C-alpha positions as CSV (number, residue, x, y, z in Angstrom):
1,M,0.0,0.0,0.0
2,S,1.5,3.4,-0.9
3,G,2.4,5.9,1.8
4,E,2.7,3.4,4.6
5,P,5.8,3.4,6.8
6,L,8.1,0.4,6.2
7,Q,11.0,-1.1,8.0
8,P,14.3,0.2,6.7
9,P,16.1,-2.1,4.3
10,A,18.9,-4.2,5.7
11,P,22.3,-2.5,5.2
12,E,23.7,-5.4,3.3
13,R,20.9,-4.9,0.6
14,E,21.6,-1.2,0.0
15,A,23.5,-0.3,-3.1
16,P,26.2,2.3,-2.8
17,S,24.6,5.7,-2.5
18,T,24.8,8.3,-5.3
19,L,24.3,11.9,-4.3
20,L,22.1,14.2,-6.3
21,S,24.1,17.0,-7.9
22,G,22.8,20.4,-8.8
23,L,21.1,22.8,-6.4
24,A,22.8,23.4,-3.1
25,P,22.5,22.0,-0.5
26,L,21.2,18.9,-2.2
27,P,24.5,16.9,-2.3
28,E,24.5,16.6,1.5
29,A,20.7,16.5,1.9
30,L,19.4,13.9,-0.5
31,T,20.7,10.4,-0.8
32,L,19.6,8.3,-3.7
33,H,20.2,4.6,-3.2
34,G,20.3,2.1,-6.0
35,T,17.9,-0.7,-6.5
36,L,16.7,-2.4,-3.3
37,Q,14.2,-4.7,-5.0
38,P,13.3,-5.0,-8.6
39,G,12.4,-1.6,-9.9
40,A,12.6,0.2,-6.5
41,I,14.6,3.3,-5.6
42,Q,15.1,4.6,-2.2
43,L,15.2,8.4,-1.6
44,V,16.3,9.8,1.8
45,F,15.6,13.5,2.3
46,R,17.6,14.9,5.2
47,D,16.2,18.4,5.2
48,K,13.5,20.7,4.0
49,P,15.5,22.4,1.1
50,A,16.2,19.0,-0.5
51,L,12.5,18.0,-0.2
52,Y,11.4,21.4,-1.6
53,A,13.7,21.0,-4.6
54,A,12.2,17.6,-5.4
55,Y,8.5,18.1,-4.6
56,L,6.1,18.5,-7.5
57,P,3.1,20.5,-6.2
58,F,1.9,21.2,-9.8
59,L,0.8,17.6,-10.3
60,S,-2.9,17.1,-9.3
61,E,-2.0,14.8,-6.4
62,G,1.5,16.0,-5.9
63,G,4.7,14.1,-6.8
64,I,8.4,13.8,-6.3
65,F,11.4,14.2,-8.6
66,V,13.7,11.2,-8.8
67,P,17.2,11.7,-10.2
68,T,17.9,8.8,-12.5
69,T,19.4,7.8,-15.8
70,R,17.0,4.9,-16.3
71,P,15.3,5.0,-19.7
72,L,11.8,5.6,-18.4
73,R,8.7,6.9,-20.4
74,L,5.6,8.8,-19.3
75,G,3.2,6.4,-17.6
76,D,5.9,3.8,-16.6
77,M,5.4,2.7,-13.0
78,L,8.2,3.2,-10.5
79,T,8.3,2.0,-6.9
80,L,10.0,4.3,-4.3
81,L,10.9,4.0,-0.7
82,L,10.7,7.6,0.4
83,T,12.1,8.8,3.8
84,L,11.1,12.4,4.7
85,P,13.1,14.7,6.9
86,D,12.9,13.8,10.6
87,E,11.2,10.4,9.8
88,L,13.0,7.1,10.4
89,Q,10.6,4.8,8.5
90,P,10.6,4.9,4.7
91,R,7.2,5.1,2.9
92,R,6.5,2.9,-0.1
93,L,5.1,4.7,-3.0
94,C,4.3,3.3,-6.4
95,G,3.3,5.8,-9.1
96,P,3.5,6.7,-12.8
97,V,6.2,8.8,-14.4
98,A,4.5,12.1,-15.0
99,W,7.6,14.3,-15.7
100,I,10.8,13.7,-17.5
101,T,14.0,15.8,-17.4
102,P,16.2,14.6,-20.2
103,P,20.0,14.4,-20.2
104,R,21.7,17.8,-20.8
105,A,18.5,19.7,-19.9
106,P,18.5,23.5,-20.1
107,G,19.6,25.3,-17.0
108,G,21.8,22.4,-15.9
109,R,18.8,20.6,-14.4
110,T,19.5,17.1,-13.1
111,Q,18.3,14.2,-15.4
112,G,15.4,12.3,-13.9
113,V,11.7,11.7,-13.6
114,G,8.8,13.0,-11.6
115,I,6.6,10.4,-10.0
116,A,3.0,11.3,-9.4
117,F,1.5,10.4,-6.0
118,P,-1.5,8.0,-6.2
119,A,-5.0,9.4,-5.8
120,D,-5.7,7.3,-2.8
121,D,-5.7,7.9,1.0
122,P,-2.0,7.1,1.6
123,G,-1.1,9.2,-1.4
124,R,-3.1,12.2,-0.1
125,A,-1.6,11.7,3.4
126,L,1.9,11.8,1.9
127,R,1.1,15.0,0.0
128,I,-0.3,16.6,3.2
129,R,2.7,15.5,5.3
130,I,5.2,16.9,2.7
131,E,3.3,20.2,2.6
132,E,3.2,20.3,6.4
133,I,7.0,19.8,6.5
134,L,7.6,22.5,3.8
135,G,5.2,25.0,5.2
136,T,6.1,28.5,4.0
137,L,8.8,27.1,1.8
138,L,6.1,26.1,-0.7
139,A,5.7,29.8,-1.6
140,S,9.4,30.2,-2.3
141,S,10.6,31.5,-5.6
142,K,13.8,29.4,-5.4
143,P,14.3,27.1,-8.4
144,T,13.5,23.4,-8.0
145,Q,14.7,20.3,-9.9
146,T,11.8,20.8,-12.4
147,L,10.7,24.4,-12.6
């Protein structure tokens, strides 16, 4: 079920982390782990600015940007294990690709995809929780990974 807390993966199953490059302070604030299970990606947000840069409020149910070089298309389903700032348990999210930032995108934007949150209770709860965490940062004019 999407949005539900899960047990963290065993350390021996984690792939080496890759840090998102681009907007500061993202390199220290967002860790992108490799595949933990077929098709799954783990994102760990350590602070609000990293979450702000990846959050996609313009999607109808909200969404999250995932830096990846995987060849994905609009509508492809991707499973995420998403850990928000100050939370210990990752949340499982399965959603469709709704945004694509191609390689060598204008403005030096990071290559990746935007995953739309599902239109169900856990998806809505995740969006509400992210917007609570971000608070007034949502009105910021700072650039994000997508706009």
